[in-house]
C-alpha positions in Angstrom: 167.6 211.0 130.9 163.9 209.6 130.6 164.2 208.7 127.0 166.8 206.1 127.8 164.5 203.1 128.3 163.0 203.9 124.7 166.4 203.8 122.9 166.3 200.5 121.2 162.7 199.8 121.0 161.1 201.3 117.9 164.2 203.4 116.9 166.3 200.4 115.8 163.9 197.6 115.0 160.5 199.1 114.7 161.7 201.8 112.3 162.2 199.1 109.7 158.6 198.3 109.4 157.7 202.0 109.5 160.3 202.6 106.6 159.0 199.6 104.6 155.3 200.9 104.8 155.9 204.6 103.9 159.4 205.1 102.6 162.1 207.4 103.8 160.2 210.7 103.4 157.0 209.3 105.4 159.5 208.1 108.2 161.1 211.5 108.7 157.8 213.2 108.6 156.4 210.7 111.2 159.2 211.5 113.6 158.8 215.3 113.3 155.2 215.0 113.8 155.3 212.9 116.9 157.9 214.9 118.3 155.9 218.1 118.0 153.0 215.9 119.4 155.0 214.8 122.4 156.1 218.3 123.2 152.4 219.5 123.3 151.5 216.7 125.7 154.7 216.9 127.8 154.4 220.8 128.2 150.7 220.5 129.3 151.5 217.8 132.1 154.6 219.9 133.1 152.4 223.0 133.6 150.3 221.0 135.9 153.1 219.5 137.8 154.6 223.0 138.6 151.4 223.9 140.4 150.8 220.6 141.9 154.2 219.2 142.7 153.9 215.6 144.3 155.5 212.3 144.0 154.4 210.4 140.8 152.0 213.3 140.2 152.3 213.0 136.3 151.5 209.2 136.4 149.1 208.7 139.3 147.9 211.7 141.3 147.0 214.4 138.8 144.1 212.5 137.1 142.6 211.6 140.3 142.8 215.0 141.6 141.6 217.1 138.6 139.3 214.8 136.9 137.6 212.0 138.7 138.6 208.9 140.9 137.0 206.6 138.1 139.2 208.0 135.4 142.2 207.9 137.6 141.8 204.4 138.6 141.2 203.3 135.0 144.2 205.2 133.5 146.7 204.5 136.3 146.2 200.7 136.0 146.3 200.8 132.2 149.6 202.7 132.3 150.9 200.0 134.9 149.8 197.2 132.6 151.3 198.8 129.5 154.6 199.4 131.2 154.7 195.8 132.3 153.8 194.6 128.7 156.8 196.7 127.5 158.9 193.8 129.0 157.8 191.1 126.7 157.6 193.6 123.9 161.4 194.3 124.4 162.2 190.4 124.5 160.2 189.7 121.5 162.1 192.6 119.8 165.3 191.1 120.6 164.1 187.8 118.9 162.8 189.5 115.7 166.3 191.4 115.6 168.1 188.1 115.7 165.9 186.8 112.8 164.1 184.1 115.1 160.9 184.3 113.3 159.8 180.8 113.0 157.5 179.6 115.9 158.7 176.8 117.8 159.8 175.4 121.3 163.5 176.1 120.4 162.7 179.9 120.8 161.6 179.4 124.4 165.2 178.9 125.7 166.5 182.2 124.2 163.6 184.0 125.4 163.9 182.4 128.9 167.5 183.4 128.9 166.9 187.1 128.2 164.0 187.3 130.7 166.2 185.7 133.4 168.7 188.4 132.9 165.9 191.2 133.0 164.5 189.8 136.2 167.8 189.4 137.8 168.7 192.8 137.6 165.5 194.0 139.0 166.0 191.9 142.2 169.4 193.5 142.8 169.6 196.0 145.7 168.0 199.4 144.8 171.2 201.3 145.0 173.2 198.9 142.7 170.2 198.9 140.2 170.3 202.9 140.0 174.0 202.8 139.4 173.6 200.1 136.7 170.7 202.2 135.3 173.0 205.3 134.7 175.6 202.8 133.0 173.0 201.4 130.6 171.4 204.5 129.9 174.8 206.1 128.8 175.7 202.9 126.8 172.4 203.1 124.8 173.4 206.7 124.0 176.9 205.3 122.9 175.0 202.7 120.7 172.8 205.4 119.0 175.4 207.7 118.1 177.7 204.7 116.9 174.8 203.3 114.8 174.4 206.9 113.3 178.1 207.0 112.6 178.0 203.5 110.9 175.3 204.9 108.7 177.6 208.0 107.7 180.4 205.7 107.0 178.5 203.3 104.8 177.0 206.3 102.9 180.4 208.0 102.1 182.9 205.1 101.7 184.4 204.6 98.5 183.5 201.1 97.4 183.5 200.1 93.7 181.6 196.9 94.4 178.8 198.8 96.0 177.8 201.8 94.1 175.0 202.8 96.7 175.9 206.1 98.4 174.5 208.9 100.3 170.8 209.2 99.8 170.6 206.8 96.8 167.6 205.1 98.4 165.5 208.5 98.3 165.6 208.3 94.5 165.7 204.5 94.0 163.0 203.1 94.9 162.0 206.6 96.0 160.8 208.9 98.8 157.3 207.4 99.1 155.9 203.9 99.0 152.6 203.0 97.4 151.1 201.0 100.5 148.2 198.6 99.9 147.0 200.9 97.0 148.3 202.7 94.0 148.9 206.4 93.7 148.4 209.2 96.2 145.9 207.2 98.1 148.5 204.4 98.6 151.1 206.8 99.7 148.8 208.4 102.1 148.2 205.0 103.6 151.7 204.4 103.9 152.4 207.7 105.7 149.5 206.8 108.1 150.7 203.3 109.0 154.4 204.7 109.2 153.0 207.1 111.8 151.3 204.2 113.7 154.3 202.1 113.7 156.7 205.1 114.8 154.7 206.1 117.8 156.2 203.2 119.8 159.4 205.0 120.4 157.6 208.0 122.3 154.6 206.2 123.8 155.3 207.0 127.3 157.8 209.8 127.1 155.5 212.6 128.3 154.5 211.0 131.5 158.0 209.5 132.4 159.8 212.8 131.5 157.6 214.9 133.9 157.7 212.3 136.6 161.5 212.4 136.5 161.5 216.1 136.5 159.2 216.0 139.7 161.9 213.9 141.3 164.6 216.4 140.4 162.7 219.6 141.0 164.2 220.1 144.5 167.8 220.4 143.0 169.3 223.7 142.9 168.9 225.5 139.6 166.5 222.9 138.2 162.9 223.0 137.4 160.2 220.9 135.8 159.8 223.1 132.8 163.6 223.3 132.2 164.0 219.6 132.6 161.2 218.7 130.1 162.3 221.2 127.6 165.9 220.0 127.5 164.6 216.3 127.4 162.4 217.0 124.5 165.1 218.8 122.6 167.4 215.7 123.0 164.7 213.3 122.0 164.0 215.4 118.9 167.6 215.6 117.8 168.2 211.8 118.4 165.1 210.6 116.9 165.5 212.8 113.8 169.1 211.8 113.2 168.2 208.0 113.8 165.4 208.2 111.3 167.5 210.1 108.7 170.4 207.4 109.0 167.9 204.5 108.8 166.8 205.9 105.5 170.3 205.6 104.2 170.9 202.0 105.4 168.1 200.1 103.7 165.6 200.5 100.9 161.9 200.2 101.7 161.6 197.5 99.2 163.7 195.1 101.1 161.6 192.3 102.4 163.5 191.4 105.4 162.4 194.5 106.9 158.9 193.2 107.4 159.7 189.3 107.4 158.0 189.1 103.8 155.1 191.2 105.0 154.2 189.1 108.1 155.1 191.9 110.6 158.2 193.4 112.2 161.6 192.2 110.7 165.1 193.2 110.6 166.5 196.6 111.6 167.6 198.9 108.8 170.9 199.2 110.4 171.3 195.3 110.2 170.2 195.4 106.7 172.6 197.9 105.8 175.6 196.6 107.6 174.8 193.1 106.0 174.8 194.6 102.5 177.8 196.6 103.1 179.9 193.4 103.3 181.9 194.5 106.3 181.4 191.7 108.6 182.8 193.5 111.8 180.3 196.3 111.2 177.5 193.9 110.9 178.3 192.0 114.0 178.9 195.2 116.1 175.5 196.4 115.0 173.5 193.3 115.8 175.2 193.2 119.3 174.7 196.7 120.1 170.9 196.6 119.2 170.4 193.3 121.1 172.0 194.9 124.2 169.7 198.0 123.8 166.6 195.9 123.8 167.6 193.9 126.8 168.7 197.1 128.8 165.3 198.5 127.9 163.5 195.5 129.2 165.1 195.7 132.4 164.3 199.5 132.7 160.5 198.9 131.9 160.1 196.2 134.6 161.7 198.5 137.1 159.5 201.4 136.0 156.2 199.2 136.1 157.1 197.4 139.5 157.9 200.8 141.2 154.8 202.4 139.7 152.6 199.6 141.3 154.4 200.1 144.5 153.8 203.7 144.4 150.1 203.1 143.8 150.0 201.2 146.8 151.7 203.8 148.8 149.2 206.3 147.6 146.4 204.0 148.6 145.2 203.1 144.9 146.6 199.5 145.1 146.5 196.7 147.7 149.1 197.4 150.6 151.0 194.2 149.9 152.4 195.7 146.8 154.4 198.3 148.7 156.1 195.7 150.9 159.9 196.0 150.4 162.8 193.8 151.6 165.8 195.1 153.2 167.5 196.1 150.0 164.5 198.5 149.2 163.2 196.1 146.5 159.3 195.6 146.3 159.7 192.1 145.4 156.0 191.4 145.3 155.6 194.2 142.8 158.4 193.1 140.6 157.0 189.5 140.6 153.5 190.7 139.6 154.8 193.0 136.9 157.2 190.2 135.5 154.2 188.0 135.2 153.3 189.7 131.9 156.5 188.3 130.3 154.6 185.1 129.7 153.2 186.9 126.6 156.5 186.3 124.9 155.7 182.5 124.7 153.1 183.3 122.0 156.2 183.2 119.8 156.1 179.4 120.2 152.7 179.2 118.3 153.0 182.0 115.9 155.9 184.1 114.3 157.7 186.6 116.5 157.0 189.2 114.1 153.3 188.8 114.3 153.7 188.9 118.1 155.5 191.9 118.0 152.9 193.8 116.1 150.2 192.5 118.5 152.0 193.9 121.6 153.0 197.1 119.6 149.4 197.9 118.7 148.2 197.2 122.4 151.0 199.5 123.7 150.4 202.3 121.3 146.7 202.5 121.8 147.2 202.4 125.5 149.6 205.3 125.2 147.1 207.3 123.1 144.6 207.0 125.7 147.0 208.1 128.3 147.8 211.1 126.2 144.1 211.8 126.1 143.7 211.5 129.8 146.7 213.7 130.3 145.0 216.4 128.0 141.8 216.2 129.8 143.8 216.5 133.1 145.2 219.7 131.6 141.9 221.3 130.6 140.4 220.7 134.0 143.3 222.2 135.6 143.2 225.2 133.5 139.5 225.5 134.4 140.3 225.2 138.2 143.0 227.6 137.9 140.7 230.3 136.0 137.9 229.9 138.6 140.5 230.5 141.5 141.8 233.6 139.6 145.4 232.2 139.9 148.1 233.3 137.4 150.3 230.1 136.2 153.8 230.4 137.2 155.0 228.6 134.0 153.1 228.3 130.7 154.4 227.0 127.5 153.8 229.1 124.3 152.0 226.2 122.7 149.3 226.0 125.5 146.5 225.6 125.5 146.1 225.1 121.9 148.8 222.4 122.1 146.7 220.4 124.4 143.6 220.6 122.2 145.8 219.6 119.2 147.2 216.7 121.1 143.9 215.6 122.3 142.2 215.6 118.8 145.1 213.9 117.3 145.2 211.1 120.2 141.6 210.4 119.5 142.2 210.0 115.6 145.1 207.8 116.4 143.2 205.5 118.5 140.4 205.4 116.0 143.1 204.7 113.3 144.3 201.6 115.2 140.6 200.4 115.8 139.6 200.8 112.2 142.2 198.4 110.9 139.8 195.6 111.5 137.4 197.2 108.9 139.9 198.5 106.4 142.4 195.7 106.4 140.6 193.1 104.5 139.7 195.3 101.8 143.5 195.8 101.1 144.7 192.3 101.9 146.1 193.7 105.3 146.1 191.8 108.4 143.0 192.6 110.3 144.2 191.0 113.5 146.5 194.0 114.2 143.3 195.7 115.3 142.5 193.3 118.0 145.1 194.4 120.7 143.8 198.0 120.1 140.4 196.7 120.9 141.7 195.0 123.9 143.4 198.1 125.2 140.2 200.2 124.7 138.1 197.5 126.3 140.3 197.1 129.2 140.2 200.9 130.0 136.4 201.0 129.4 135.9 198.0 131.7 138.1 199.4 134.5 136.3 202.9 134.4 132.8 201.4 134.4 133.6 198.9 137.1 135.0 201.3 139.3 132.2 203.8 138.7 129.5 201.0 139.3 131.3 199.6 142.4 131.8 203.1 143.9 128.2 204.0 143.3 127.0 200.8 144.8 129.2 201.4 147.9 128.0 205.0 148.2 124.5 203.9 147.9 124.9 201.1 150.6 126.6 203.5 153.1 123.7 206.0 152.6 121.2 203.4 153.3 123.2 202.2 156.3 123.2 205.9 157.5 119.6 206.1 157.0 119.0 203.0 158.8 121.0 204.2 161.8 118.9 207.6 161.7 115.7 205.5 161.7 117.0 203.1 164.6 118.1 206.2 166.5 114.7 207.9 165.9 112.8 204.8 167.0 114.9 204.5 170.1 114.3 208.2 171.0 110.5 207.7 170.3 110.3 204.6 172.5 112.4 206.5 175.1 109.9 209.2 175.1 106.9 206.9 175.4 108.5 205.1 178.2 109.0 208.4 180.1 105.4 209.5 179.3 104.0 206.3 180.9 106.2 206.6 184.0 104.8 210.1 184.2 101.3 208.9 184.1 101.9 206.2 186.6 103.5 208.5 189.1 100.3 210.9 188.6 98.1 208.0 189.2 99.9 206.9 192.2 99.7 210.4 193.7 95.8 210.6 193.1 95.1 207.3 194.7 97.0 208.5 197.9 95.2 211.6 197.9 91.7 210.0 198.0 92.2 208.2 201.4 93.5 211.3 203.0 90.4 213.2 202.0 87.9 210.5 203.5 89.8 210.4 206.8 89.6 214.1 207.2 
């Protein structure tokens, strides 16, 4: 399943910060809301793909084809950068999960070890990696269901030393948190920030789901719409069950969920198993979540490197990135994509909790921009289909209203990420969390405007060269005509001179 790489990122660790911000009710609302939002985006992309089936159409080709080459260039490269940044994000998540929050050189060895494992898997022969991918995806499903089972066991077990059972944390300390302010406004801010922290779990699910469906569309009995619908259903059930179990495991008042307010902290499952007093459960939860983070990192490096290679094959990137070795590994693309892993070493100068948040807000803002471009692609596609008077083969019941809802919501989410730099100082919150969002918007805008400018200059230059060629050709034709006229006059003059002596002799 396409959601395999995202299992272990926001679900297990990021959900702790989201829970601390909004409380259990806000966490459940956030996952229900983003599940509906993801379905609206995914169904729109799937409808385009059913009429324009192609390799990597959802990630690369459709924006180029239905919008403009400028927008296609900007969003394609932003998607690649974001998928590559997911690798250091996963490594940082692993460090946060282990409680390695203090910056220093001692953390570099641990990060280097994790990155070495991730890179080592990606230089394996392509067939071996794909077999391991199936294994690790299945393993992460087992981890997810095991953690949900742990939450159920802790909730119902009879332990006189621990009176907390069931949904106790929904009443004590309560379903909502007053985040940064008191009263209803504080609870509203908590819900908004909870939503912003929760979207990391689904940030590239629409594009990756449809891309996977495009590859499986040729199989008998399969279709893009059926594949995407089933994937979204599995995602919805898993995420809601995981969020619900997280609200059982830890109260939102536990300071270790946010590393005392610095940023990301421990997973609710780590807190719950730690407080349960069952050491075996705690060790198992720590090991499984760590394994999921590492497995997700290797998947994202594979996705980013293959996307760069596919961009080169489609003519949208330098040809050297599609060079493969005898094991079908695009080693140059793997090396370039792995280069983003240096961002993890920011943990040597600042807390890994802060680095986690910086990378998270860059990734989520880039994801929202990707959703906006996907919605614009769908809108342009529907206009093209309407002009051609073509009846769509497949259409979701939420379209086209779902795409407009997703477009407006994505714009609002980008605005909320950007506005933290203005709102945060007033409420004693870290305004630097907005810097990565501005970086993402700036990268996209710069790539779009640069491509538009360079393309315009090239077009103008080619037109001038063509005009000069026409002028040269016209001048040559004119010179040739003048030369022919002179020769004609010369021949006429010679004829007149020869005729005069003949007349005198006669």
